[in-house]
C-alpha positions in Angstrom: 1.8 33.0 23.8 4.2 32.5 20.8 2.9 31.5 17.4 4.4 28.0 17.7 2.7 27.4 21.1 -0.6 28.6 19.8 -0.4 26.3 16.8 0.5 23.4 19.0 -2.4 24.1 21.3 -4.9 23.5 18.5 -3.0 21.3 16.2 -5.3 18.6 14.7 -5.1 14.9 15.1 -5.2 13.1 11.8 -6.7 9.6 11.5 -6.1 7.7 8.3 -7.7 4.7 6.7 -6.0 1.3 7.2 -4.3 1.0 3.8 -3.2 4.7 3.4 0.3 4.8 1.9 1.1 8.6 2.0 1.3 10.9 5.0 2.1 14.6 5.6 5.8 15.2 4.9 8.4 17.9 4.6 8.6 19.6 1.2 12.4 19.5 0.8 12.9 15.7 0.6 10.2 15.6 -2.1 11.6 18.4 -4.2 15.1 16.9 -3.9 13.9 13.9 -5.8 11.9 15.9 -8.4 12.8 17.2 -11.8 11.3 20.5 -13.0 9.9 21.1 -16.5 8.6 24.2 -18.3 5.1 24.3 -19.6 5.5 27.4 -21.7 8.0 29.8 -23.4 8.4 32.1 -20.4 9.1 29.0 -18.2 11.8 27.8 -20.6 13.6 31.2 -20.4 13.4 31.3 -16.6 14.7 27.7 -16.2 17.7 28.5 -18.5 18.4 31.6 -16.4 18.4 29.7 -13.1 19.8 26.4 -14.3 22.9 26.4 -11.9 20.9 26.8 -8.7 19.6 23.9 -6.5 15.9 23.1 -7.3 14.6 23.9 -3.8 16.1 27.5 -4.1 15.3 27.8 -7.8 11.5 27.2 -7.6 11.0 30.1 -5.2 12.7 32.5 -7.7 10.7 31.5 -10.7 8.3 34.3 -11.4 5.8 32.7 -13.9 3.4 29.8 -13.4 4.6 27.8 -16.4 6.3 25.0 -14.6 5.6 21.6 -13.1 7.5 19.1 -11.0 7.9 15.4 -11.7 8.4 13.2 -8.7 8.7 9.8 -10.4 11.6 10.1 -12.8 12.6 6.4 -13.1 12.0 5.2 -16.7 9.3 2.5 -16.6 10.1 1.1 -20.1 13.8 0.4 -20.0 15.0 0.0 -23.6 17.9 -2.2 -22.6 15.4 -4.9 -21.6 13.8 -4.9 -25.0 17.2 -5.0 -26.7 18.3 -8.0 -24.7 14.9 -9.7 -25.4 15.4 -9.1 -29.2 19.0 -10.5 -29.1 18.0 -13.6 -27.1 14.9 -14.2 -29.2 17.1 -14.1 -32.4 19.6 -16.6 -30.8 16.7 -18.8 -29.7 15.2 -18.9 -33.2 18.5 -19.7 -34.8 19.2 -22.4 -32.1 15.7 -23.8 -32.5 16.1 -24.1 -36.3 19.5 -25.8 -35.9 18.3 -28.3 -33.3 14.7 -29.1 -34.4 13.9 -27.3 -37.6 10.5 -25.6 -37.8 9.3 -27.2 -34.5 12.2 -25.6 -32.7 11.5 -22.2 -34.3 7.9 -22.4 -33.2 8.9 -23.3 -29.6 11.5 -20.4 -29.5 9.0 -18.0 -31.0 6.3 -18.9 -28.4 8.8 -18.5 -25.6 9.8 -15.1 -26.9 6.1 -14.0 -27.0 5.6 -15.2 -23.4 8.7 -13.3 -22.3 7.6 -10.1 -24.1 4.2 -10.4 -22.4 5.7 -10.7 -18.9 8.0 -7.8 -19.5 5.1 -5.7 -20.8 3.1 -6.5 -17.7 6.0 -5.5 -15.4 6.8 -2.3 -17.4 3.4 -1.1 -18.6 2.3 2.1 -17.0 -1.4 1.3 -17.8 -3.8 -0.2 -15.2 -2.0 -2.9 -13.2 -5.1 -4.7 -11.9 -6.7 -5.3 -15.3 -3.7 -7.4 -16.6 -4.2 -10.5 -14.4 -8.0 -10.3 -14.9 -7.6 -10.1 -18.7 -5.2 -13.1 -18.8 -7.7 -15.1 -16.8 -10.5 -14.2 -19.1 -8.2 -15.1 -22.1 -7.6 -18.5 -20.4 -11.4 -19.1 -20.2 -11.8 -18.2 -23.9 -9.0 -20.6 -24.9 -10.8 -23.4 -23.0 -13.9 -22.7 -25.0 -12.2 -22.5 -28.5 -9.6 -25.3 -28.3 -12.1 -28.2 -28.3 -13.4 -27.0 -31.7 -10.2 -28.4 -33.2 -11.3 -31.8 -32.0 -14.5 -31.7 -34.1 -12.7 -30.4 -37.2 -10.3 -33.3 -37.4 -11.4 -36.9 -37.8 -10.2 -39.1 -34.9 -8.7 -42.5 -35.5 -10.1 -43.9 -32.3 -13.6 -42.4 -32.1 -16.3 -42.8 -34.7 -18.2 -39.8 -36.2 -21.4 -41.1 -34.5 -19.8 -41.0 -31.1 -18.3 -37.6 -31.7 -21.6 -35.9 -32.8 -24.1 -37.8 -30.8 -22.2 -38.0 -27.5 -19.2 -35.7 -27.3 -20.8 -32.7 -29.2 -23.9 -32.3 -26.9 -21.6 -32.6 -23.9 -19.3 -30.0 -25.4 -22.1 -27.6 -26.2 -23.4 -27.8 -22.6 -19.8 -27.1 -21.3 -19.4 -24.4 -23.9 -22.5 -22.6 -22.7 -21.5 -22.9 -19.1 -18.0 -21.6 -19.8 -19.4 -18.7 -21.9 -21.6 -17.6 -19.1 -18.8 -17.9 -16.6 -16.4 -16.0 -18.9 -18.9 -13.2 -19.4 -19.5 -12.9 -15.7 -15.8 -12.9 -15.0 -15.2 -10.2 -17.5 -18.0 -8.1 -16.2 -17.0 -8.6 -12.6 -13.2 -8.1 -13.0 -12.3 -6.6 -16.3 -15.1 -4.1 -17.2 -15.0 -2.4 -13.7 -11.4 -1.6 -14.3 -12.3 0.0 -17.7 -12.9 3.5 -16.4 -9.6 3.5 -14.5 -7.8 2.0 -17.5 -9.1 4.8 -19.8 -8.0 7.4 -17.2 -4.6 5.8 -17.0 -4.2 6.0 -20.8 -4.9 9.7 -20.6 -3.0 10.3 -17.5 0.7 11.0 -16.5 0.0 9.6 -13.1 -1.0 6.0 -13.8 -1.2 3.1 -11.3 2.4 2.1 -12.2 3.5 5.7 -11.3 1.5 5.4 -8.1 3.4 2.2 -7.1 6.7 3.8 -7.9 5.8 6.9 -5.9 5.0 4.7 -2.9 8.4 3.1 -3.1 10.1 6.5 -3.4 8.1 7.8 -0.4 9.1 4.8 1.6 12.7 5.6 1.0 12.1 9.2 2.2 10.5 7.9 5.4 13.7 6.0 6.3 15.6 9.3 6.6 12.7 11.6 7.5 10.5 9.6 9.8 8.5 12.5 11.4 5.3 13.8 10.0 5.3 17.5 9.2 2.7 20.3 9.0 3.3 23.8 7.9 1.6 26.2 10.4 0.6 29.8 9.6 -1.3 32.4 11.8 -3.3 35.3 10.5 -5.0 38.1 12.4 -8.1 39.7 10.9 -10.9 42.0 12.1 -14.4 41.8 10.6 -16.9 44.6 10.0 -18.4 44.1 13.5 -15.0 44.7 15.1 -14.6 41.0 16.0 -11.0 39.9 16.3 -10.2 36.7 14.4 -7.1 34.5 14.8 -6.8 32.0 12.0 -4.6 29.0 12.6 -3.8 27.2 9.3 -2.3 23.7 9.2 -1.0 22.9 5.7 -0.2 19.2 4.9 1.8 18.1 1.9 1.6 14.5 0.5 3.9 13.0 -2.1 1.0 11.4 -4.1 -2.7 11.2 -4.4 -3.5 7.5 -5.3 -7.2 7.7 -4.8 -8.0 5.6 -7.9 -5.7 2.7 -6.9 -6.6 2.9 -3.2 -10.4 3.1 -3.3 -11.7 3.1 -6.9 -11.5 6.9 -6.9 -11.6 9.2 -9.9 -8.1 10.6 -10.0 -4.4 10.2 -9.4 -1.8 13.0 -9.3 1.7 13.6 -8.0 1.9 16.0 -5.0 -1.1 16.9 -2.8 -1.7 20.0 -0.7 -4.5 19.9 2.0 -5.3 22.1 4.9 -7.2 22.3 8.2 -7.9 25.7 9.7 -9.0 26.6 13.2 -10.8 30.0 13.5 -10.6 31.7 16.9 -13.2 34.5 17.3 -12.2 36.9 20.1 -9.7 34.3 21.3 -12.3 31.6 21.6 -12.4 28.6 19.2 -15.3 29.2 16.8 -15.1 27.1 13.6 -12.9 24.5 11.9 -12.5 24.4 8.1 -11.6 21.3 6.2 -10.1 21.1 2.6 -11.9 18.7 0.4 -11.2 18.1 -3.4 -10.1 21.7 -4.1 -13.1 23.1 -2.1 -13.9 22.8 1.6 -16.3 22.1 4.4 -17.1 23.8 7.7 -17.9 22.6 11.2 -18.7 24.6 14.3 -16.3 24.1 17.2 -19.1 22.8 19.4 -19.8 20.0 17.0 -16.1 19.0 16.5 -14.8 15.7 17.9 -11.9 16.5 20.2 -9.1 14.2 21.3 -9.3 13.2 24.9 -6.5 12.7 27.4 -5.9 9.5 29.4 -8.4 10.6 32.0 -11.2 11.1 29.4 -11.1 14.9 29.5 -11.5 16.8 26.2 -8.5 18.6 24.8 -8.3 21.4 22.2 -7.1 19.1 19.4 -9.8 18.5 16.7 -9.9 14.9 15.3 -9.7 14.9 11.5 -10.5 11.8 9.4 -8.5 11.7 6.2 -9.9 10.0 3.2 -8.0 7.1 1.7 -5.9 8.1 -1.2 -7.6 11.5 -1.9 -6.6 13.0 1.5 -9.8 15.0 1.8 -10.5 16.0 5.4 -13.7 15.2 7.3 -14.9 15.9 10.8 -16.2 12.4 11.5 -15.8 8.9 10.0 -17.2 8.7 6.5 -17.7 6.1 3.8 -19.3 7.8 0.8 -20.1 5.8 -2.3 -21.3 8.1 -5.0 -20.2 9.6 -8.3 -21.7 12.9 -7.2 -19.6 13.4 -4.0 -17.9 16.2 -6.0 -18.1 17.3 -9.6 -15.9 15.0 -11.8 -15.3 15.6 -15.4 -17.8 14.6 -18.1 -15.5 11.8 -19.3 -15.4 10.1 -15.9 -19.1 10.3 -15.5 -19.6 8.8 -19.0 -17.3 6.0 -18.2 -19.0 5.0 -15.0 -22.5 5.3 -16.6 -21.3 3.1 -19.6 -19.9 0.5 -17.1 -23.3 0.5 -15.3 -25.3 0.1 -18.5 -23.3 -2.9 -19.6 -23.6 -4.6 -16.2 -27.3 -3.9 -16.2 -27.7 -5.5 -19.6 -25.8 -8.5 -18.4 -28.2 -8.9 -15.5 -31.2 -8.5 -17.9 -29.9 -11.3 -20.2 -28.6 -13.5 -17.4 -29.9 -17.1 -17.3 -30.2 -16.7 -13.5 -33.9 -15.8 -12.9 -33.1 -13.9 -9.8 -30.6 -11.7 -11.7 -33.1 -11.0 -14.4 -35.8 -10.1 -11.9 -33.3 -7.7 -10.2 -32.8 -5.9 -13.6 -36.5 -5.8 -14.4 -37.3 -4.3 -11.0 -34.6 -1.7 -11.6 -36.2 -0.9 -14.9 -39.7 -0.6 -13.4 -38.6 1.7 -10.7 -36.2 4.0 -12.6 -37.3 3.6 -16.2 -37.4 7.4 -16.7 -33.9 8.0 -15.2 -31.8 5.7 -17.3 -30.1 8.7 -19.0 -29.1 10.2 -15.7 -25.3 10.1 -15.0 -26.0 8.5 -11.6 -28.6 6.0 -12.9 -26.6 2.9 -11.9 -24.8 4.2 -8.9 -26.8 2.1 -6.5 -27.4 -0.9 -8.7 -26.9 -4.2 -6.9 -26.8 -7.8 -8.2 -28.8 -10.7 -7.0 -26.4 -11.2 -4.0 -26.9 -7.5 -3.0 -23.4 -6.5 -4.1 -22.7 -3.2 -5.9 -22.1 -3.8 -9.6 -20.2 -0.6 -10.5 -16.8 0.3 -9.0 -17.8 3.9 -8.3 -15.5 6.3 -6.4 -15.2 5.5 -2.7 -14.4 8.2 -0.2 -13.1 6.2 2.7 -12.4 8.4 5.7 -12.6 5.5 8.1 -9.9 6.4 10.6 -9.0 2.7 11.3 -5.3 3.1 10.3 -2.3 5.2 11.3 -2.9 8.2 13.6 -0.8 11.3 13.9 -1.0 13.9 16.7 -1.8 14.2 20.3 -1.5 10.7 21.9 -4.4 10.4 24.4 -7.3 7.9 24.7 -7.6 7.0 21.1 -10.4 4.5 21.6 -12.9 7.2 22.4 -12.5 9.0 19.0 -14.5 6.6 16.9 -13.8 4.9 13.5 -15.2 2.7 10.8 -13.7 -0.6 9.4 -12.3 -0.2 5.9 -12.7 -3.9 5.0 -16.5 -3.5 5.4 -16.4 -1.4 2.2 -13.3 -2.4 0.3 -12.1 -5.7 -0.9 -9.5 -7.4 1.3 -6.8 -7.0 -1.4 -7.3 -3.2 -1.1 -7.9 -2.8 2.6 -4.9 -5.0 3.5 -2.4 -3.7 1.0 1.2 -3.0 1.9 1.9 0.3 3.7 4.8 2.1 5.3 4.1 4.4 8.3 6.2 7.2 9.8 8.1 5.8 12.8 7.1 8.9 14.9 3.5 9.7 15.6 3.9 13.3 16.9 3.9 16.4 14.7 6.8 18.5 13.7 5.6 22.1 13.1 7.3 24.3 10.5 6.2 28.0 10.6 5.2 29.6 7.3 4.9 33.1 8.7 8.4 33.8 7.5 9.1 34.0 3.8 10.1 30.6 2.4 11.3 30.3 -1.1 9.1 27.4 -2.2 5.9 29.1 -1.0 6.4 31.6 -3.9 6.5 28.8 -6.5 3.5 29.3 -8.8 3.7 26.1 -10.8 2.3 22.7 -10.2 3.6 20.3 -7.5 3.4 17.3 -9.7 3.5 16.2 -13.3 1.2 18.0 -15.8 -1.4 15.7 -17.4 -3.8 16.0 -20.3 -6.7 16.0 -17.8 -6.7 18.7 -15.1 -7.8 16.2 -12.4 -4.7 14.1 -13.1 -2.2 17.0 -12.9 -0.3 18.0 -9.8 -1.9 20.6 -7.6 -0.9 24.3 -7.1 0.9 25.2 -3.8 -0.7 26.4 -0.6 -0.5 30.1 -1.7 -1.6 30.1 -5.4 -4.6 29.0 -7.4 -4.2 26.7 -10.4 -3.0 28.3 -13.6 -5.8 28.8 -16.0 -5.6 27.8 -19.7 -5.1 30.8 -21.9 -4.4 33.2 -19.1 -1.1 34.7 -17.9 -0.5 34.8 -14.2 -2.2 33.2 -11.2 -4.2 34.5 -8.2 -3.7 33.9 -4.6 -5.9 31.3 -3.0 -8.8 32.9 -1.2 -8.0 30.7 1.9 -4.5 32.1 1.9 -5.0 35.8 1.4 -8.7 36.3 2.4 -9.5 33.7 5.0 -12.6 35.4 6.3 -14.0 35.5 2.8 -13.3 31.7 2.5 -15.1 31.2 5.8 -18.1 33.3 4.6 -18.3 31.2 1.3 -18.3 27.9 3.2 -20.9 29.1 5.7 -23.1 30.1 2.7 -22.6 26.7 1.0 -23.4 24.9 4.2 -26.7 26.8 4.6 -27.7 25.9 1.1 -27.3 22.1 1.6 
């Protein structure tokens, strides 16, 4: 049997969540839209030496790891827009003065500020979802503050007695109500966006970049509608003389938008994932799944397999791909926990701070049921309040989660790629049961073809040798693009990179995951 036929025999079926925006694609269309940058002196010298070659050929000839690709190159803050705003504002101020004096100037100045705010909201690379919430909160605050002007100026039509004995008590009651509603709105809609906003400030892969990446990927799908995996076959023999055939299925995604899609921890351009089927003495033995830079293992006998139209099991494992993060799972999963993998200290601090603020609001809430919820939480977990996961399961009086913790949504209720059999037997979960409708129903673009196109990696391909990052380099490691399928991530302060264990020593990777699964 040829390598291509063997790969096709066991090629996995990938089931995505409903609102997934990125799917496995060919590398070449992505690289064609990228720019390459050096991240060190050796990289700058190499780029200069190969500057006349096409990028897809050049990246395979670069010897060092001091490079990164940038997929979204469109400037998000167009200076021409601000120049035109400044010119029009100046003309408006002059015209306002000529037509109505200071009143005209005030009107023109106010209009210019509103226009600048709108342009900022459209161009800002920082946290998209917080801007409408912040504007709504500002509106509530204005409603509270503006009536104060009424009491500071004597009315010609209302006596002081009526103002202070009738209107003032009514205003204080309304002010208290609006204050509580404003605080609740800020805690419900603004503060939960805080961790993501801080991450966006520190990141080169913000929500605005994620939106732009989706539009660029949609354009690629118009010309390249077929999903692609890169197949690779290795033959190994263990110490007991067992013959192993390892079938590796490498998937490349243009973007990881986990934070925007499911309140996840990170964003980054480019994303390499993998599923591997291990055959022991020509019989399927184990399936390995890549997950957040690590992996998981499942025995073949426990794997869900696609079934044909007559209900018979095939040899195609069903893989559930997590929304945004593209981590692979052997069954439908909806995980809500900051400890699903090891995020950085900054992320955990942000989520803990968010939880603490929301807990204090519950404790000081005029709603008796809310206060009782907070007191009960204190009574049960008083000794664990300093724990990073202290508020991960905190719910309000309506039994809703308070903190927007990372959601790993491998529900399988969206687009499906691979063997087309009886799909209803495979199982899935409903995304809208865990995500807000605005997130689970967001706009998506799917490949027009549902069957795989396999590209063999057994032959030497130029881009496989690329040692740099497949996305823009950020201040935070979790926000930087990933390394390719062959190489580990470059380490700070070290020269050179090592081959991934799963690429060069697949049996060692299998042994590591078996050991980890036994320790759980």
